[in-house]
C-alpha positions as a printed Julia matrix, in Angstrom:
129×3 Matrix{Float64}:
   5.73   -2.4    19.05
   2.75   -4.67   18.24
   3.44   -8.39   18.15
   2.17  -10.61   15.31
  -0.73  -12.89   16.11
   0.23  -16.43   17.18
   1.21  -18.57   14.22
   2.01  -15.6    11.97
   5.44  -14.81   10.61
   7.19  -12.01   12.43
   6.19   -9.22   10.08
   5.31   -6.77   12.86
   8.26   -4.55   11.99
   6.96   -4.24    8.44
   4.95   -1.11    7.8
   2.57   -0.32    4.97
   1.66    3.3     4.28
  -1.97    3.71    3.21
  -2.67    6.94    1.32
  -6.38    7.53    0.8
  -9.04   10.04    1.83
 -11.64    7.29    2.26
 -11.75    6.82    6.04
 -13.87    3.66    5.86
 -11.46    2.04    3.41
  -8.49    3.21    5.47
  -9.91    1.8     8.72
 -10.96   -1.51    7.18
  -7.65   -2.15    5.43
  -5.72   -1.03    8.53
  -7.55   -3.54   10.73
  -7.07   -6.34    8.19
  -3.33   -5.62    7.96
  -2.98   -5.49   11.76
  -4.64   -8.91   11.96
  -1.84  -10.19    9.71
   0.9    -8.66   11.87
   1.6    -5.72    9.55
   1.77   -2.18   10.94
  -0.42    0.2     8.91
   0.47    3.88    8.73
  -2.2     6.2     7.38
  -2.01    9.42    5.43
  -4.88   11.3     3.83
  -2.72   12.88    1.13
   0.6    12.09   -0.57
   2.48   15.01    0.96
   1.9    13.64    4.46
   3.29   10.26    3.42
   6.57   11.32    1.77
   8.39   11.44    5.12
   7.95    7.68    5.39
  10.09    7.04    2.29
  13.23    7.02    4.44
  11.78    4.62    7.06
  13.45    1.26    6.41
  10.52   -0.58    8.0
   8.12    0.77    5.36
   7.85   -1.97    2.77
   4.92   -0.84    0.59
   2.91    2.27   -0.24
  -0.78    1.73   -1.1
  -1.99    4.89   -2.82
  -5.44    5.92   -4.04
  -5.35    6.23   -7.82
  -6.75    9.78   -7.6
  -3.43   10.91   -6.07
  -1.22    9.61   -8.88
  -1.45   11.36  -12.23
   1.81   10.17  -13.83
   4.99    8.2   -13.18
   6.64   11.29  -11.65
   4.02   11.17   -8.87
   4.76    7.47   -8.32
   8.48    8.14   -8.02
   7.87   10.7    -5.25
   7.18    7.7    -3.01
  10.58    6.32   -3.99
  12.64    9.47   -3.56
  14.87    7.99   -0.85
  14.83    4.33   -1.93
  12.91    1.98   -4.18
   9.67    0.95   -2.44
   6.82   -0.95   -4.1
   3.78    1.19   -4.83
   0.34   -0.4    -5.14
  -2.45    1.67   -6.65
  -5.94    1.16   -5.23
  -8.85    2.1    -7.43
 -12.25    1.32   -8.88
 -11.28    0.51  -12.46
 -11.98   -2.91  -13.94
  -9.01   -5.2   -13.22
  -7.55   -5.09  -16.76
  -7.8    -1.29  -16.99
  -6.27   -0.98  -13.54
  -3.22   -3.04  -14.5
  -2.81   -1.05  -17.72
  -2.87    2.13  -15.63
  -0.3     0.7   -13.19
   2.09    0.12  -16.09
   1.64    3.74  -17.24
   2.32    5.0   -13.71
   5.43    2.85  -13.06
   3.64    1.33  -10.07
   3.95   -2.3    -8.96
   0.43   -3.56   -8.36
  -3.25   -2.74   -8.7
  -5.72   -3.33   -5.88
  -9.29   -3.23   -7.09
 -11.87   -1.85   -4.69
 -14.16   -4.5    -6.15
 -11.99   -7.32   -4.82
 -12.26   -8.69   -1.31
 -10.26   -7.22    1.52
  -8.61  -10.63    1.98
  -7.35  -10.48   -1.62
  -6.09   -6.92   -1.15
  -4.19   -7.94    1.99
  -2.76  -11.02    0.23
  -1.44   -8.83   -2.59
   0.08   -6.38   -0.13
   1.75   -9.21    1.76
   3.16  -10.55   -1.53
   4.69   -7.11   -2.18
   6.16   -7.11    1.35
   7.8   -10.5     0.72
   9.38   -9.2    -2.48
  10.5    -5.9    -0.96
């Protein structure tokens, strides 16, 4: 199991499932999370990620907005236990948060924001999980 970088909290056991078809986004966010001692798990579609809902080390799902049409889709990620779901998308920030409320998700990550901000928001969700 990977060890957190020196000076980081021991969050290495914490996993974040990233569900997106965008390989560049997936790779970039994965590397940024690893640098923070978080273990990224990737899936290119929701169906491949549902098995992780029973993994107690999974603390957050980050899901491309194109994969979530309604709150029922969001709750598929919570079928075994309540796990925070962050939606990543290209909407303006205000629209994104309005959409998150409609979808029963927990956070919105704008593709227009920096990767550092996205990672900070994911880490905040991990702390609350």
